[in-house]
Every structure is written in structure tokens, then in C-alpha cells.
N, CA, C and O atoms as a Tinker XYZ file with bonds, in Angstrom:
   292  protein
     1  N      0.379000   -0.959000   -0.287000    73     2
     2  CA    -0.073000    0.454000   -0.221000    64     1     3
     3  C      0.964000    1.162000   -0.356000    63     2     4     5
     4  O      1.994000    1.076000    0.312000    81     3
     5  N      0.575000    2.405000   -1.834000    73     3     6
     6  CA     1.395000    3.290000   -1.014000    64     5     7
     7  C      1.068000    4.580000    0.050000    63     6     8     9
     8  O     -0.075000    4.587000    0.507000    81     7
     9  N      1.855000    5.516000    0.418000    73     7    10
    10  CA     1.123000    5.967000    1.546000    64     9    11
    11  C      2.010000    7.213000    0.840000    63    10    12    13
    12  O      3.166000    7.502000    0.530000    81    11
    13  N      0.451000    7.812000    0.805000    73    11    14
    14  CA     0.637000    9.952000   -0.384000    64    13    15
    15  C      0.809000   10.716000    0.965000    63    14    16    17
    16  O      0.130000   10.567000    1.981000    81    15
    17  N      1.727000   11.460000    0.789000    73    15    18
    18  CA     1.752000   13.206000    1.766000    64    17    19
    19  C      0.531000   13.851000    0.834000    63    18    20    21
    20  O      0.368000   13.892000   -0.385000    81    19
    21  N      0.124000   14.103000    1.419000    73    19    22
    22  CA    -1.324000   15.187000    0.804000    64    21    23
    23  C     -0.390000   16.669000    2.136000    63    22    24    25
    24  O     -0.230000   16.694000    3.356000    81    23
    25  N      0.094000   17.937000    0.644000    73    23    26
    26  CA     0.419000   18.936000    1.247000    64    25    27
    27  C     -0.657000   20.231000    0.491000    63    26    28    29
    28  O     -1.375000   20.316000   -0.505000    81    27
    29  N     -0.228000   21.154000    1.701000    73    27    30
    30  CA    -0.842000   22.529000    1.400000    64    29    31
    31  C     -1.303000   23.558000    0.481000    63    30    32    33
    32  O     -0.605000   24.534000    0.755000    81    31
    33  N     -1.981000   23.827000   -0.323000    73    31    34
    34  CA    -1.222000   24.749000   -1.351000    64    33    35
    35  C     -1.302000   26.141000   -0.932000    63    34    36    37
    36  O     -1.118000   27.042000   -1.751000    81    35
    37  N     -1.566000   26.377000    0.296000    73    35    38
    38  CA    -2.283000   27.874000    1.042000    64    37    39
    39  C     -1.141000   27.774000    2.132000    63    38    40    41
    40  O     -0.446000   26.772000    2.300000    81    39
    41  N     -1.041000   28.997000    2.879000    73    39    42
    42  CA    -0.145000   29.862000    4.489000    64    41    43
    43  C     -1.535000   29.803000    5.380000    63    42    44    45
    44  O     -2.433000   30.528000    4.952000    81    43
    45  N     -1.830000   29.016000    6.587000    73    43    46
    46  CA    -3.289000   30.013000    7.586000    64    45    47
    47  C     -2.877000   29.300000    7.831000    63    46    48    49
    48  O     -1.755000   28.862000    7.578000    81    47
    49  N     -4.457000   28.622000    8.977000    73    47    50
    50  CA    -4.746000   28.384000   10.384000    64    49    51
    51  C     -5.597000   26.912000   10.086000    63    50    52    53
    52  O     -6.429000   26.991000    9.181000    81    51
    53  N     -5.470000   25.696000   10.710000    73    51    54
    54  CA    -6.323000   25.526000   10.232000    64    53    55
    55  C     -7.137000   25.636000   10.757000    63    54    56    57
    56  O     -6.959000   26.800000   11.116000    81    55
    57  N     -8.194000   25.310000   11.252000    73    55    58
    58  CA    -9.738000   25.610000   11.771000    64    57    59
    59  C    -10.886000   24.314000   11.283000    63    58    60    61
    60  O    -12.055000   24.585000   11.558000    81    59
    61  N    -10.644000   22.911000   10.572000    73    59    62
    62  CA   -11.665000   21.730000   11.043000    64    61    63
    63  C    -10.684000   20.570000   10.139000    63    62    64    65
    64  O    -10.182000   20.603000    9.015000    81    63
    65  N    -10.697000   19.606000   11.188000    73    63    66
    66  CA    -9.927000   18.337000   10.060000    64    65    67
    67  C    -11.181000   17.163000    9.767000    63    66    68    69
    68  O    -10.906000   15.977000    9.950000    81    67
    69  N    -12.215000   17.460000    9.421000    73    67    70
    70  CA   -13.199000   17.025000    9.218000    64    69    71
    71  C    -12.853000   14.459000    9.607000    63    70    72    73
    72  O    -13.391000   13.543000   10.229000    81    71
    73  N    -12.063000   14.615000    8.992000    73    71    74
    74  CA   -11.701000   12.994000    8.980000    64    73    75
    75  C    -10.543000   12.810000    9.589000    63    74    76    77
    76  O     -9.440000   13.356000    9.559000    81    75
    77  N    -11.245000   11.529000   10.396000    73    75    78
    78  CA    -9.996000   11.108000   11.324000    64    77    79
    79  C     -9.130000   10.844000   10.996000    63    78    80    81
    80  O     -8.605000   11.207000    9.943000    81    79
    81  N     -8.613000    9.965000   11.980000    73    79    82
    82  CA    -7.492000    9.364000   11.467000    64    81    83
    83  C     -7.608000    7.492000   11.567000    63    82    84    85
    84  O     -7.903000    6.900000   12.605000    81    83
    85  N     -7.342000    6.908000   10.422000    73    83    86
    86  CA    -8.513000    5.454000   10.237000    64    85    87
    87  C     -9.731000    5.204000    9.236000    63    86    88    89
    88  O    -10.180000    4.179000    8.723000    81    87
    89  N    -10.135000    6.729000    9.153000    73    87    90
    90  CA   -10.764000    6.720000    7.925000    64    89    91
    91  C    -10.997000    6.689000    6.801000    63    90    92    93
    92  O    -10.212000    7.225000    6.018000    81    91
    93  N    -11.921000    6.178000    6.436000    73    91    94
    94  CA   -11.885000    6.802000    4.727000    64    93    95
    95  C    -12.336000    7.456000    4.036000    63    94    96    97
    96  O    -13.551000    7.654000    4.072000    81    95
    97  N    -11.497000    8.073000    3.097000    73    95    98
    98  CA   -11.254000    9.401000    1.876000    64    97    99
    99  C    -11.876000    8.466000    0.675000    63    98   100   101
   100  O    -11.553000    7.345000    0.281000    81    99
   101  N    -12.619000    9.132000    0.371000    73    99   102
   102  CA   -12.472000    9.532000   -1.888000    64   101   103
   103  C    -11.516000   10.266000   -2.049000    63   102   104   105
   104  O    -11.004000   10.836000   -1.085000    81   103
   105  N    -10.977000   10.446000   -3.539000    73   103   106
   106  CA   -10.510000   11.066000   -4.176000    64   105   107
   107  C    -11.321000   12.134000   -4.308000    63   106   108   109
   108  O    -12.504000   12.290000   -4.613000    81   107
   109  N    -10.130000   13.060000   -3.915000    73   107   110
   110  CA   -11.184000   14.471000   -3.767000    64   109   111
   111  C    -12.034000   15.399000   -2.491000    63   110   112   113
   112  O    -12.426000   16.559000   -2.368000    81   111
   113  N    -12.051000   14.178000   -1.682000    73   111   114
   114  CA   -12.918000   14.641000   -0.745000    64   113   115
   115  C    -11.795000   15.748000    0.354000    63   114   116   117
   116  O    -10.632000   16.050000    0.083000    81   115
   117  N    -12.563000   16.167000    1.564000    73   115   118
   118  CA   -12.087000   17.615000    2.470000    64   117   119
   119  C    -11.077000   16.471000    3.195000    63   118   120   121
   120  O    -11.567000   15.489000    3.752000    81   119
   121  N     -9.260000   16.750000    3.116000    73   119   122
   122  CA    -8.841000   16.658000    4.845000    64   121   123
   123  C     -8.971000   17.682000    6.149000    63   122   124   125
   124  O     -9.634000   17.734000    7.185000    81   123
   125  N     -8.034000   18.399000    5.539000    73   123   126
   126  CA    -8.743000   19.319000    6.358000    64   125   127
   127  C     -8.545000   20.695000    5.521000    63   126   128   129
   128  O     -7.927000   20.876000    4.472000    81   127
   129  N     -9.383000   21.744000    6.451000    73   127   130
   130  CA   -10.102000   23.055000    5.609000    64   129   131
   131  C     -8.699000   24.283000    7.180000    63   130   132   133
   132  O     -8.688000   24.130000    8.401000    81   131
   133  N     -7.717000   25.420000    6.215000    73   131   134
   134  CA    -7.537000   25.668000    5.992000    64   133   135
   135  C     -7.698000   27.283000    6.352000    63   134   136   137
   136  O     -7.222000   27.884000    5.388000    81   135
   137  N     -8.136000   28.159000    7.267000    73   135   138
   138  CA    -8.090000   29.566000    7.332000    64   137   139
   139  C     -7.578000   30.065000    6.635000    63   138   140   141
   140  O     -6.417000   29.854000    6.985000    81   139
   141  N     -7.517000   30.986000    5.313000    73   139   142
   142  CA    -6.978000   32.247000    4.231000    64   141   143
   143  C     -7.586000   33.091000    4.536000    63   142   144   145
   144  O     -8.791000   32.895000    4.691000    81   143
   145  N     -7.007000   34.468000    4.771000    73   143   146
   146  CA    -7.704000   35.820000    4.413000    64   145   147
   147  C     -9.157000   35.499000    4.654000    63   146   148   149
   148  O     -9.746000   35.304000    3.591000    81   147
   149  N     -9.993000   35.374000    5.834000    73   147   150
   150  CA   -10.946000   35.477000    6.125000    64   149   151
   151  C    -11.913000   33.850000    5.371000    63   150   152   153
   152  O    -13.114000   33.912000    5.634000    81   151
   153  N    -11.609000   32.885000    4.758000    73   151   154
   154  CA   -11.948000   32.430000    4.114000    64   153   155
   155  C    -11.701000   31.118000    4.259000    63   154   156   157
   156  O    -10.482000   31.289000    4.285000    81   155
   157  N    -11.822000   29.822000    4.389000    73   155   158
   158  CA   -12.626000   28.466000    4.548000    64   157   159
   159  C    -11.630000   27.792000    2.882000    63   158   160   161
   160  O    -11.919000   28.194000    1.755000    81   159
   161  N    -10.879000   27.100000    3.072000    73   159   162
   162  CA    -9.782000   26.567000    1.866000    64   161   163
   163  C     -9.300000   25.462000    2.134000    63   162   164   165
   164  O     -8.167000   25.166000    2.514000    81   163
   165  N    -10.731000   24.465000    1.805000    73   163   166
   166  CA   -10.376000   22.614000    1.344000    64   165   167
   167  C     -9.282000   21.991000    0.973000    63   166   168   169
   168  O     -9.065000   22.087000   -0.236000    81   167
   169  N     -8.274000   21.201000    1.761000    73   167   170
   170  CA    -7.228000   20.589000    0.746000    64   169   171
   171  C     -7.841000   19.085000    0.707000    63   170   172   173
   172  O     -8.147000   18.469000    1.729000    81   171
   173  N     -7.985000   18.555000   -0.676000    73   171   174
   174  CA    -8.524000   17.305000   -0.739000    64   173   175
   175  C     -7.465000   16.330000   -0.966000    63   174   176   177
   176  O     -6.244000   16.417000   -1.096000    81   175
   177  N     -8.208000   15.486000   -0.972000    73   175   178
   178  CA    -7.287000   14.034000   -1.012000    64   177   179
   179  C     -6.842000   13.956000   -2.155000    63   178   180   181
   180  O     -7.644000   14.548000   -2.877000    81   179
   181  N     -5.787000   13.451000   -2.907000    73   179   182
   182  CA    -5.619000   13.214000   -4.187000    64   181   183
   183  C     -6.243000   12.096000   -4.386000    63   182   184   185
   184  O     -6.957000   12.170000   -5.386000    81   183
   185  N     -6.286000   10.930000   -3.779000    73   183   186
   186  CA    -6.319000   10.093000   -4.019000    64   185   187
   187  C     -7.626000    8.796000   -2.706000    63   186   188   189
   188  O     -7.984000    9.088000   -1.564000    81   187
   189  N     -7.978000    7.516000   -3.482000    73   187   190
   190  CA    -8.974000    6.978000   -2.421000    64   189   191
   191  C     -8.373000    5.626000   -1.240000    63   190   192   193
   192  O     -7.731000    4.601000   -1.473000    81   191
   193  N     -8.877000    6.151000   -0.054000    73   191   194
   194  CA    -7.559000    5.569000    0.730000    64   193   195
   195  C     -7.787000    5.958000    2.155000    63   194   196   197
   196  O     -8.648000    6.729000    2.580000    81   195
   197  N     -6.983000    5.376000    2.746000    73   195   198
   198  CA    -7.292000    5.286000    4.660000    64   197   199
   199  C     -6.128000    6.916000    5.268000    63   198   200   201
   200  O     -4.922000    7.149000    5.348000    81   199
   201  N     -7.051000    7.448000    5.476000    73   199   202
   202  CA    -6.431000    8.528000    6.355000    64   201   203
   203  C     -5.301000    7.882000    7.232000    63   202   204   205
   204  O     -5.998000    7.040000    7.799000    81   203
   205  N     -3.967000    7.680000    7.766000    73   203   206
   206  CA    -3.431000    7.111000    8.317000    64   205   207
   207  C     -2.832000    8.029000    9.631000    63   206   208   209
   208  O     -3.067000    7.953000   10.837000    81   207
   209  N     -1.917000    8.967000    8.801000    73   207   210
   210  CA    -1.724000   10.293000   10.083000    64   209   211
   211  C     -2.296000   11.603000    9.508000    63   210   212   213
   212  O     -2.335000   11.962000    8.331000    81   211
   213  N     -2.815000   12.355000   10.831000    73   211   214
   214  CA    -2.771000   13.644000   10.792000    64   213   215
   215  C     -2.002000   14.517000   10.724000    63   214   216   217
   216  O     -2.742000   15.405000   11.147000    81   215
   217  N     -0.390000   15.373000   10.379000    73   215   218
   218  CA     0.610000   15.398000   10.739000    64   217   219
   219  C     -0.191000   17.682000   11.408000    63   218   220   221
   220  O      0.435000   18.739000   11.480000    81   219
   221  N     -0.925000   17.522000   11.551000    73   219   222
   222  CA    -1.860000   19.210000   12.269000    64   221   223
   223  C     -2.634000   18.878000   12.628000    63   222   224   225
   224  O     -3.208000   17.889000   12.171000    81   223
   225  N     -3.126000   19.707000   13.870000    73   223   226
   226  CA    -4.271000   19.888000   14.907000    64   225   227
   227  C     -4.595000   21.403000   13.890000    63   226   228   229
   228  O     -4.124000   22.184000   13.064000    81   227
   229  N     -6.025000   20.977000   14.895000    73   227   230
   230  CA    -7.233000   22.405000   14.997000    64   229   231
   231  C     -6.010000   23.394000   15.611000    63   230   232   233
   232  O     -5.211000   22.996000   16.458000    81   231
   233  N     -6.004000   24.859000   14.990000    73   231   234
   234  CA    -5.443000   25.982000   15.466000    64   233   235
   235  C     -4.040000   26.546000   15.348000    63   234   236   237
   236  O     -3.702000   27.718000   15.517000    81   235
   237  N     -3.142000   25.306000   14.967000    73   235   238
   238  CA    -2.524000   24.965000   14.253000    64   237   239
   239  C     -1.975000   25.950000   12.914000    63   238   240   241
   240  O     -2.835000   25.912000   12.035000    81   239
   241  N     -0.368000   27.127000   12.374000    73   239   242
   242  CA    -0.040000   26.937000   11.872000    64   241   243
   243  C      0.400000   26.854000   10.129000    63   242   244   245
   244  O      1.593000   27.137000   10.029000    81   243
   245  N      0.114000   26.715000    9.508000    73   243   246
   246  CA     0.971000   25.695000    8.560000    64   245   247
   247  C      0.812000   26.692000    7.198000    63   246   248   249
   248  O     -0.190000   27.246000    6.743000    81   247
   249  N      2.439000   26.686000    6.667000    73   247   250
   250  CA     2.488000   27.239000    5.368000    64   249   251
   251  C      2.676000   26.224000    3.732000    63   250   252   253
   252  O      2.959000   25.037000    3.573000    81   251
   253  N      2.424000   27.135000    2.903000    73   251   254
   254  CA     2.747000   26.694000    1.395000    64   253   255
   255  C      3.330000   25.686000    1.293000    63   254   256   257
   256  O      4.550000   25.769000    1.435000    81   255
   257  N      2.616000   24.045000    0.953000    73   255   258
   258  CA     4.096000   23.140000    1.127000    64   257   259
   259  C      3.962000   22.439000    1.851000    63   258   260   261
   260  O      4.440000   21.309000    1.752000    81   259
   261  N      3.145000   22.902000    3.023000    73   259   262
   262  CA     3.549000   22.379000    4.298000    64   261   263
   263  C      2.658000   20.510000    3.640000    63   262   264   265
   264  O      1.776000   20.366000    2.794000    81   263
   265  N      3.453000   19.339000    4.551000    73   263   266
   266  CA     2.650000   17.623000    4.427000    64   265   267
   267  C      1.915000   18.261000    5.922000    63   266   268   269
   268  O      2.427000   18.845000    6.878000    81   267
   269  N      0.921000   17.979000    5.718000    73   267   270
   270  CA    -0.459000   18.295000    6.511000    64   269   271
   271  C     -0.938000   16.773000    6.967000    63   270   272   273
   272  O     -1.341000   16.669000    8.126000    81   271
   273  N     -0.918000   15.393000    6.000000    73   271   274
   274  CA    -1.471000   14.035000    6.151000    64   273   275
   275  C     -0.356000   13.665000    5.508000    63   274   276   277
   276  O      0.663000   14.099000    4.971000    81   275
   277  N     -1.277000   12.152000    5.920000    73   275   278
   278  CA    -1.183000   10.734000    5.301000    64   277   279
   279  C     -2.017000    9.348000    5.042000    63   278   280   281
   280  O     -2.667000    8.561000    5.731000    81   279
   281  N     -1.603000    9.497000    3.531000    73   279   282
   282  CA    -2.918000    8.504000    3.161000    64   281   283
   283  C     -2.092000    7.625000    2.431000    63   282   284   285
   284  O     -1.197000    7.815000    1.607000    81   283
   285  N     -2.962000    5.904000    3.279000    73   283   286
   286  CA    -2.508000    5.046000    2.375000    64   285   287
   287  C     -3.284000    4.722000    0.820000    63   286   288   289
   288  O     -4.259000    5.467000    0.728000    81   287
   289  N     -3.220000    4.343000    0.293000    73   287   290
   290  CA    -4.697000    3.780000   -0.916000    64   289   291
   291  C     -4.338000    2.419000   -1.179000    63   290   292
   292  O     -5.041000    1.726000   -1.914000    81   291
């Protein structure tokens, strides 16, 4: 099972994590929501699989290009 790192394309604050570790995600499902410029921007999974780990938590600040989660497909 390959592991895929999910990368955020925007900097901001993590405001929601709709999927729990161990949960199933589909291609395009939201992994986290990043608040940036008063907007909530979803970070989608590029593959279907299982959320193996979440590298951030709510209220963490993330940089553009930062890994936020790992999905096993």
C-alpha cells in the first residue's frame, strides 16, 4: 500500500479536520480546512484510501507546501 503525503497549497490556520485518523477518504474528499484571508479553503485528498496520520491539529498554522496528512491508498 503506497503512502501519499497530502500537501497544502495555502498558508493559514487549520480550522477543521473533518476526517479522523483511520477513516476512509475518497479522491477529492476534504482532509482539512485552512482559514486564509477570512476564507475556509479545503485541502482535498488526491487519492482514495485510509487516512493513516494527520500531521496537524486545529489552530495550527501551516505554510504553503507543508505536509498535513498521510493517506494509504
